[in-house]
C-alpha positions in Angstrom: 9.7 1.0 -12.4 13.1 0.1 -12.5 14.5 -2.0 -16.2 13.5 -5.6 -15.4 16.2 -8.0 -15.1 16.9 -11.7 -15.2 17.6 -12.7 -11.9 18.4 -15.6 -10.5 17.9 -17.0 -6.7 20.5 -19.4 -5.3 20.3 -20.4 -1.5 19.3 -24.2 -0.2 16.1 -23.4 1.7 13.2 -23.9 -0.9 11.2 -21.0 1.5 14.0 -18.9 0.9 14.1 -19.0 -2.5 10.2 -19.3 -3.1 9.7 -15.7 -1.6 12.4 -13.7 -2.6 11.5 -15.2 -6.2 7.9 -14.7 -5.9 8.8 -11.3 -4.7 11.2 -10.2 -7.6 8.7 -12.4 -10.3 5.8 -9.8 -8.9 8.3 -6.6 -9.4 8.2 -8.0 -12.9 11.8 -9.7 -12.7 12.2 -12.9 -14.6 13.5 -14.8 -11.8 15.0 -18.6 -11.6 16.2 -20.8 -9.1 18.7 -23.1 -7.6 19.0 -25.5 -4.6 23.2 -24.8 -4.5 26.5 -23.0 -6.0 27.3 -26.3 -6.6 24.6 -27.0 -9.3 23.8 -22.8 -10.1 27.5 -23.0 -11.6 27.2 -26.2 -13.3 24.4 -25.0 -15.0 24.2 -22.1 -17.7 21.9 -20.3 -15.0 24.4 -17.7 -14.3 25.5 -17.1 -17.7 21.7 -16.0 -18.0 21.5 -14.2 -15.3 21.8 -10.3 -14.7 22.0 -10.6 -11.5 22.4 -13.2 -9.0 20.8 -13.2 -5.1 23.3 -15.7 -3.6 22.4 -17.2 0.1 26.8 -17.4 1.6 26.0 -20.6 3.8 25.6 -23.2 2.1 26.2 -27.0 1.3 28.9 -27.7 -0.3 30.8 -24.8 -2.2 29.3 -21.4 -0.2 28.0 -18.0 -1.4 31.7 -17.1 -1.1 33.3 -19.8 -3.5 30.1 -19.7 -5.6 31.2 -15.2 -6.2 34.5 -15.9 -6.6 34.4 -18.2 -9.2 31.9 -16.2 -11.0 33.9 -13.0 -11.1 36.3 -14.3 -13.3 33.3 -16.9 -15.4 30.8 -14.6 -15.6 32.5 -10.9 -15.0 29.0 -9.0 -16.0 27.2 -10.8 -13.8 25.9 -8.7 -10.3 25.8 -10.3 -7.3 23.8 -9.5 -3.7 25.0 -11.4 -0.8 22.3 -12.7 2.0 23.3 -14.3 4.8 21.5 -15.2 8.2 25.2 -15.3 9.9 26.6 -12.7 8.5 29.8 -10.6 9.9 31.7 -7.4 8.9 34.4 -9.3 8.2 32.4 -11.6 5.6 30.7 -8.6 4.5 33.9 -6.5 3.3 35.2 -10.0 1.8 32.1 -10.3 -0.5 32.2 -6.7 -1.4 36.6 -7.2 -2.4 35.1 -10.0 -4.7 32.7 -7.3 -6.4 29.0 -8.1 -4.6 26.8 -5.3 -5.3 25.3 -5.4 -1.8 25.3 -7.3 1.3 21.6 -8.7 3.1 21.3 -10.2 6.5 18.1 -12.9 6.8 15.3 -12.5 7.5 16.0 -10.1 4.2 13.3 -7.2 4.3 11.6 -7.2 1.1 11.7 -3.3 0.7 15.6 -3.5 1.5 15.8 -5.5 -1.2 14.1 -4.1 -3.6 16.1 -1.0 -3.8 19.8 -2.9 -3.7 17.8 -4.5 -7.4 16.7 -1.4 -8.3 20.6 0.1 -8.8 21.2 -2.6 -10.1 19.6 -1.0 -13.2 22.4 1.7 -13.2 25.2 -0.7 -13.5 27.2 -0.6 -17.1 26.8 -4.8 -17.7 28.5 -6.7 -20.4 29.1 -10.6 -21.0 31.2 -12.4 -23.4 28.8 -14.7 -24.9 25.5 -12.5 -25.1 26.1 -10.7 -28.4 26.8 -7.6 -26.2 30.1 -5.8 -26.1 31.3 -4.1 -23.0 30.1 -0.5 -22.3 33.0 2.2 -23.7 32.7 3.3 -20.4 33.2 0.3 -18.4 35.9 -0.1 -16.1 37.3 -4.2 -17.3 38.9 -5.9 -14.9 39.1 -8.9 -12.1 42.3 -7.6 -10.6 41.5 -7.0 -7.0 42.4 -3.5 -7.0 39.6 -3.1 -9.5 37.1 -4.7 -8.2 38.1 -2.7 -4.9 37.7 0.5 -7.2 34.6 -0.1 -8.6 33.2 -1.6 -4.8 34.6 2.3 -3.9 33.1 4.2 -6.7 29.6 2.5 -6.0 29.6 3.3 -2.6 30.2 6.6 -3.1 27.4 7.2 -5.9 24.9 5.2 -3.6 26.1 7.6 -0.5 24.9 10.8 -2.7 28.5 12.4 -2.4 28.8 15.7 -4.1 32.6 15.4 -4.9 35.0 12.9 -5.7 38.9 13.2 -6.6 40.2 10.5 -8.9 44.1 10.2 -9.2 45.9 8.1 -11.5 48.6 8.4 -13.8 48.1 9.6 -17.4 46.0 6.7 -19.0 44.8 4.7 -16.5 41.3 6.0 -17.2 40.0 8.7 -14.9 37.4 9.8 -17.4 35.9 6.1 -16.9 35.8 6.3 -13.2 33.5 9.8 -13.5 31.4 8.3 -15.7 30.3 5.4 -13.8 30.4 7.3 -10.8 27.8 10.0 -12.8 26.1 6.0 -14.5 25.4 5.4 -10.8 24.4 8.4 -9.1 22.5 10.6 -11.5 21.9 7.3 -14.4 23.2 7.9 -18.0 20.6 10.2 -19.5 21.6 13.4 -17.0 24.3 15.2 -18.4 27.4 14.4 -18.2 29.8 17.4 -18.7 33.7 17.0 -19.5 36.4 20.4 -19.3 39.7 19.6 -20.1 41.4 21.7 -17.5 44.6 22.2 -19.6 42.9 22.8 -22.9 41.2 26.3 -21.3 43.0 29.3 -22.2 43.3 31.3 -19.2 41.2 34.4 -20.2 38.3 32.1 -21.0 38.7 30.2 -17.4 36.0 31.7 -16.5 33.5 32.1 -19.1 34.0 28.3 -19.6 33.0 27.3 -16.1 31.0 29.5 -15.6 29.2 30.8 -18.3 28.3 34.8 -19.9 26.2 37.2 -20.6 25.6 38.9 -24.1 28.2 41.8 -24.6 30.2 40.4 -21.3 33.3 41.0 -23.1 34.2 41.6 -26.6 33.2 39.0 -28.7 29.9 38.4 -26.3 27.9 39.0 -29.3 25.1 35.8 -27.6 25.0 34.2 -23.4 26.1 31.5 -23.1 25.7 28.8 -20.8 28.8 27.5 -18.8 29.8 23.7 -17.8 28.2 24.2 -14.4 25.3 25.2 -16.0 25.4 22.5 -18.6 26.1 20.2 -15.7 23.1 21.1 -13.7 21.2 17.7 -12.8 24.2 15.7 -13.5 27.8 15.5 -13.2 30.7 17.9 -13.9 34.1 16.4 -14.8 37.3 18.6 -14.5 40.0 16.7 -15.9 43.6 17.9 -14.4 42.3 20.5 -12.3 45.8 21.5 -11.2 46.4 23.3 -14.2 43.7 25.4 -13.6 45.6 29.2 -12.5 45.3 29.6 -9.0 42.2 32.7 -9.8 40.6 30.2 -11.8 40.9 27.8 -8.7 39.4 30.5 -5.9 36.4 30.8 -8.5 35.6 26.9 -8.2 36.2 27.0 -4.8 33.4 29.8 -3.8 31.3 27.5 -6.3 32.0 24.2 -4.7 30.9 26.2 -1.4 28.0 27.5 -2.9 26.4 25.6 -5.1 25.8 29.0 -7.3 27.1 30.1 -9.5 27.2 34.0 -11.7 27.6 34.1 -15.9 30.2 36.8 -16.4 28.4 40.3 -16.6 25.4 38.7 -14.9 24.0 40.7 -12.2 22.0 37.6 -10.0 23.8 34.3 -9.4 22.0 31.2 -10.1 21.9 27.8 -8.1 23.1 24.3 -9.7 22.8 20.6 -8.6 25.2 18.7 -9.6 27.9 16.1 -8.6 31.8 17.5 -9.4 34.5 14.8 -9.9 37.6 15.9 -10.4 41.2 14.3 -11.7 44.8 14.8 -11.0 47.5 12.5 -12.3 49.9 13.3 -9.8 49.8 12.9 -6.0 47.5 15.9 -4.6 49.5 16.5 -1.8 52.7 17.1 -4.0 50.5 19.2 -6.2 49.7 21.4 -3.1 53.2 21.4 -1.4 54.4 22.5 -5.3 52.0 25.4 -5.3 50.7 24.0 -8.5 46.9 22.8 -6.7 45.7 25.4 -3.6 45.0 23.6 -0.2 41.8 24.6 -0.3 40.4 23.8 -3.5 42.1 19.9 -2.4 40.4 19.5 1.0 37.3 20.7 -0.6 37.8 17.7 -3.4 39.0 15.4 -1.0 35.9 14.3 0.7 36.6 10.8 -1.2 39.7 9.9 -3.3 39.9 7.0 -5.6 42.9 5.8 -7.5 43.4 4.0 -10.3 46.4 1.7 -10.3 48.5 1.4 -14.1 48.2 -1.6 -15.7 51.8 -2.8 -15.0 50.2 -3.6 -11.6 47.3 -5.5 -12.7 48.3 -7.3 -15.4 45.8 -10.3 -15.0 43.3 -7.4 -16.9 45.3 -6.8 -20.3 43.7 -9.8 -22.0 40.1 -8.9 -21.2 41.2 -5.2 -22.0 42.9 -6.4 -25.1 39.8 -8.6 -26.3 37.6 -5.5 -25.7 39.8 -3.6 -28.1 40.1 -6.4 -30.5 35.7 -6.2 -30.5 35.7 -2.0 -30.0 38.0 -0.5 -32.3 37.3 -2.1 -35.8 33.5 -1.5 -34.7 34.4 2.1 -34.7 36.6 0.9 -38.3 33.3 -0.5 -39.6 35.3 -3.5 -39.7 34.7 -7.4 -38.5 36.0 -8.2 -35.3 39.9 -8.8 -34.5 41.4 -12.5 -33.3 43.7 -12.3 -31.0 46.1 -15.3 -31.5 47.6 -16.6 -28.0 50.8 -16.0 -28.7 49.9 -11.9 -29.4 47.8 -12.2 -25.6 51.0 -13.7 -24.2 52.9 -10.6 -25.6 50.3 -8.3 -24.3 50.7 -9.9 -21.1 54.7 -9.8 -21.1 54.2 -5.6 -21.8 55.3 -3.6 -18.8 52.4 -0.7 -20.4 54.4 2.7 -19.2 51.3 4.5 -21.0 49.1 2.4 -19.1 45.4 1.3 -21.0 46.0 4.1 -23.1 49.1 2.4 -24.7 47.5 -0.9 -25.0 44.6 0.7 -27.0 46.9 2.3 -29.1 48.7 -0.6 -29.8 46.1 -2.6 -30.5 44.8 -0.2 -33.2 48.3 -0.9 -34.3 48.9 -4.3 -34.7 44.9 -4.8 -36.5 46.4 -2.3 -38.9 49.7 -4.1 -39.4 47.7 -7.4 -39.8 45.5 -6.4 -42.7 42.4 -8.5 -41.6 44.5 -11.6 -40.6 44.7 -12.7 -36.9 46.5 -10.8 -34.5 49.8 -12.9 -34.2 52.6 -11.8 -31.9 54.9 -10.3 -35.0 51.8 -7.3 -35.4 52.4 -6.3 -31.4 54.4 -2.9 -32.1 55.2 -1.5 -28.8 55.5 2.5 -28.2 58.8 3.5 -30.4 58.1 1.3 -33.2 60.3 -1.9 -32.0 58.4 -5.3 -32.2 57.4 -7.9 -29.7 58.6 -10.8 -31.9 61.6 -11.9 -30.7 64.5 -12.1 -33.8 64.1 -15.8 -33.6 60.7 -17.4 -34.3 58.9 -19.0 -31.8 58.8 -22.8 -31.7 55.5 -24.7 -31.8 55.4 -25.7 -28.2 56.4 -22.2 -27.3 53.4 -20.9 -28.8 50.8 -23.8 -27.3 53.2 -22.4 -23.2 52.6 -19.1 -24.5 48.6 -19.9 -25.0 48.2 -21.3 -22.3 49.5 -19.5 -20.3 47.9 -16.7 -21.5 44.3 -18.4 -21.3 45.3 -19.2 -18.0 46.0 -15.6 -16.5 43.2 -14.3 -19.0 40.3 -16.5 -16.7 42.5 -16.1 -13.2 43.7 -19.4 -13.2 40.3 -21.7 -13.5 41.9 -24.2 -15.5 38.0 -25.3 -16.9 36.9 -21.8 -18.1 40.8 -21.8 -19.7 40.3 -25.3 -21.4 36.9 -24.3 -22.3 38.7 -21.0 -24.2 41.8 -23.1 -26.0 39.1 -25.7 -26.9 41.1 -28.9 -24.9 40.0 -31.1 -22.2 40.5 -30.2 -19.0 42.8 -33.3 -19.0 45.0 -32.1 -21.7 45.3 -28.7 -20.4 46.9 -30.3 -17.1 49.2 -32.1 -19.0 50.5 -29.2 -21.0 50.6 -27.4 -16.7 52.5 -30.1 -15.9 54.8 -30.0 -19.2 55.4 -26.1 -19.5 56.1 -25.9 -15.6 53.2 -23.3 -16.0 52.4 -21.1 -12.2 50.5 -18.3 -11.3 52.0 -15.7 -10.9 
């Protein structure tokens, strides 16, 4: 049986609520019901739930409105949309806002069971529940990241065996591979990572396909290669274009036959795995330059996903910074670091040429400089050692404006959520927005 979930059913039709709730309860899930999106959003139910099953057409706030609000207020909440009046445009809009699935009414219960079961494979995190974001979570609510998660989930559910991931260095390509792996195979299946640029050319074939004892000088014991170790799971080939042409040719054969032969072996072995390959440059450009074989590219390019650079999703910087402010000190055996609003504002204003990897390093430096005190703007040092703080100390009003903007950006300009974060009333927040001339963008 799948892992039990806490499920919130939101529908204005009592019979539908009760039918779906009873069915999910019989499957072992905890279920609570709400007659409208407005009632659900006004309660603590979305914070309690792992999954929301939401009708689209309801009086007041509709299902799409619930989904948009939940994306900023409850980012760890998985959502399945249901509707008796669904259209393709509505389904696409729901998926782009982060919905896990879209089911037409009347809901076929076996389809619902399958959709809910897929939720148990999702890496979940939710602020306020004492659970930090998973280390392999693609954090963010920017449209590009929401669409990326949707693409990866669809690829994993389709049973796709190859996935090509592109994006600048430091954007998190290994996180995409991990998410794809967990959704497709589950967290307990093997995930093997090969850093292709680090492989000495004479050992590439052995590293990928293994060798038998005595196959070459120094081969005192038989050794499985990455393909064999990843059997039943996923193999992640980081910077695959850095493999030598001869190694790429052998990789191509393995991808076409899903059979490998260790060096010195006399028989092939079939393998059942998915391969995720990554490039930090445009694969078409790499093919044109002769770095990546065209046939390897075409074999891997069943589906290509592009990770956006951090400068194109600055709205996600506060959430990423909060994640690192929790995770980095935990790795060092320290309590979570507290970020001052002015520090978050300074981080959000940076263009991040090194992407998320640079943000992580910047937060680590800031935590060291702060020495246990709250991290302020004066503790932020970007690459090259430059201070983020201006020469003159900011005035209190400047700090208040910067902190208010940071909170609004962090919550996608959801004013109620930003006011709660700042510990002020909604009217005070509105006064600050007017006084400081704060606007989205």
